[in-house]
C-alpha positions, 0 to 999 in steps of 0.5 A: 882722339890724335889731333893733326894739323894740315897745311895746303900742301899735304892735300888733293883735290879730285873730281867725281861724276855720278851717272845721269845727264849731268854728271856724264857731262861733267865726266866728258870735260874730266876726261878731256882734260884729265881733271883728276887731280885739278891741278895748279889749284892755289886755294879751296875754301868750302862753307856751310851755312845753317840759317838758325832763327832765334825765337824771342818771347814778349817781354824776354830780350833774350832768345828763348828758343833757336830753330835750325833752317835751311843748310847751304853749302858753297864755297870757291877754288882759285886756280893757276892754270887756264884750259878752260875745263873749268869754264866747260865744268860751268857752261857744258855744251854751251862752252863751245857754242851758243845753244838754242834753248835751254841746256843741261848744266854738269854735277859733279862731286869734289873730294879734298883729302888731307893727309900729313906725310909723317903720319901715313895713313891719319887723313881728313877728307871733305866732300862736297856732293852735287857741286854746279859752278855758279860763277867764273872769273879770270884775272890776267895781271900786269905781273904776276901770275894768271888765275882762273876762280870758280864760285860753286853751290852744292847740295850737301858735304860729308866728311870722313876721317881716318886714322891708322 
């Protein structure tokens, strides 16, 4: 089995939407801002946690069994381009005006693809499914680039590896 190393410069980030109310909201923002590929990204983090619970018997200091628990998928994206697209992906219709009541939140899939240019066709793709943005922040330092950061939650994640 070949082993490859990748750099961030080998990667592309694409946004995909599924049909439905939440997907249609994300599609509107994607079409308006041409977010595929998502540009000016300087860092992406995807975390998957498994709430493992140890079972301890009376009289035993070590756990006798480890039980898997809830799986959580979350992460962040750092972007050096401020145009309101990511904030609109978080707020949907509420980004333009204050809604009267409850409103739908956009949902999308985030695809992170890495391909080593010296091995065309050999790639690793992580697709984060059912992404919703939960936090957006904007940083305007005195002597550095303006940056926006979003934190997200997702329903699940899948991995695909391809070899040439």
